[in-house]
N, C-alpha and C positions, 0 to 999 in steps of 0.2 A: 475549677470544675467545668466550665464552659470550654476551655481550651481542651481538654482531655475528651469531651464530648464530640467536639468539632473534629479533632484527629480520628476518632473511632467511626465518624459519619462516612458512608462511601461516597466517593466523588462519582461525577456523572460518567467519567471515563472507566472507572472500576465497575460501576454498574453495567455499562455497555459491554465491558470484557466478559463479565459474568452471563449477561444475556446471550452473548455469542457463544459462549461455551454450552449453556444449556440447549440453545438451538441446533448446534451442530450434534450435540449428544441425542436430541430427539429425532433428528433427520433419519438417524439408523433405525428407528423404531417404526417409521411410517408404514413401510412395506408390510410389517407384521400385522398391522392394524386393518389392513385391506383384505377381505376375504379372499382365500386361495381361488375360489370360483370366479370372482371379479378380476383377479390377475390373470387367470387362464383366458377369460373373455378377452381381456385387451390384448393379449399375446395371440390367440388364435383367430380373432375377427380382423386384424389388420389387413388381411388379404381377400376380403370381400370382392366379389365382382360386382360391376354396376348391373342394375336389372334391364337396361336397354344398351344397344349398340352405339358405338362412337359415332358422332360427337356427343358429349354430355353437356350441353349448355344449361345451366341451372338459372331458371327464370324467376325463382323465388327461393331465398335460402331459409334456413332453419332460425325460428325466433322462439328461443326457449320462454315458456309462460312464466309469470311470477309465482303462481300457485297452480294447483292441479287443474282448478276451472277457470283460471285467467285466461285472457286473450293471448294469442301467441300463433306461431305456424309451426306444428308440431311434425316437420318434416322438410324435405326439398321437393320443389317442383322440377322436373327434368323434361326438358322440350324434347318431343320425338314425334314421329309421324304416326297418324292414325293407323290402326291395323298393325303396328310393329310388335313383334313377340316381345314378352317380358319373361325375363328369366330368374330363376332363383340365385341369389347372391352367394348361398352357402348351402349345405345340406340342411335338411329340416323335415318338418311334417306340417302339412296344411292344418292351421288352427281355426281358421274361419274362412269362409267362402259364401259370401251372400251380398244383399243389397243394404246399405246404410243410407238412410234418408232416400236419396234418388239414385245412387250411383252403386255400381258393383265394387266391391271391395275383397281383396284375398290377403288373408295374413298367415305367415309361416313362423313356426316355433323353431328356434335354432337352439343349439347348446348353451349352456351358461346364462340362462334366464333371458335370452334375446328373443324378441319378436319382430319380424318386419311386416310392413303392410304397404300395399299398392292399391291405388285408385286412379281413375276408373279402368279397372281390368276385368275384362270378361274371361271367366275360366271354366273349364269342365270338371276340374279337381274337386274332389269331395273331401270333406274334414277327415283328417286321418291318413291322407295319402302321402307317403314318403316322396320327397323331393331331393335330388342332388344338385349340387353347385352347377349352374348352367343349363339346367333343364328348363324347358319353357313351361311357364305355370299360367299363362294367359295372353290376351292381346289387347291393347291399349284401344280404347274408344274414347270419342269426345266427351267433354263433360265438367272438367275440372278447372282448366285454364281457358282463356279466350281463344288461344290455338292450342293444338294437342300437346299435352304434357301427362306425365305420369307423376302422380304424388307418391314419394316414397318415404315412410316414416319408420322409425325403430324406437322400441322400448327396451330398456334393461331393467329387469325386475320391476315392471309395471311403469317406470318413470321414462318420458320421452327424452331421447338424446339425439344429437345430430347424427344422421347417416354418414356423414363425412368422416365421423371418428372411425367407421369400419372400412371406408372405401380408400383410406390413405389420403384424404384431401384436407386434413388439419396437420400441420407440423406441430411436433412437441413443444411445448412452451418451455421457456428457460427463464428462471427468475434471476435477476441480477440484482446486486446489492445497491443500495442508494450511494451517491457520491458521499465521500467522508466529509462530515461536517467539522468545522473548526469549533472546538470547545472553548467556551472562555476560561481563562486560567482562574483558579480559586484565589480569592483574596488573601 
């Protein structure tokens, strides 16, 4: 009885083969689980323009917060000269223009659930104004970094994401298999 049970019990290798088959079958399902609008956003926004002219030295990168209210850096700080024009990275509509705490902030609503924000940027634009990619939306003033810089943040459906996702600054990740492990032979 014990020998027939041992023969029917799957080995580690057979479990691994079954797991690989299940994973490869499920990979084809992943794109259908992502909303079409999010897929379109990923394709459409890969060609956003930088909000300031070259060079674009990033003095502080994006640090995702652990939770919605946790510490983090919800954008990137780009070194630039005071008074430099700040431009729209893509077509959109001015969503917010005003003072937050003690700095002027401008936010633009773009297609597919994206909102970009800039501070400290003085702007004469009013909420509801349509802007096109490359249009000047304001001018950089001092107040965010020690030296002049523009804070550039992006939200996707309300969640902060790295602006580099939309500027082409982050290469696509490639997941590689782990090294094959030598499994011990069954007794």
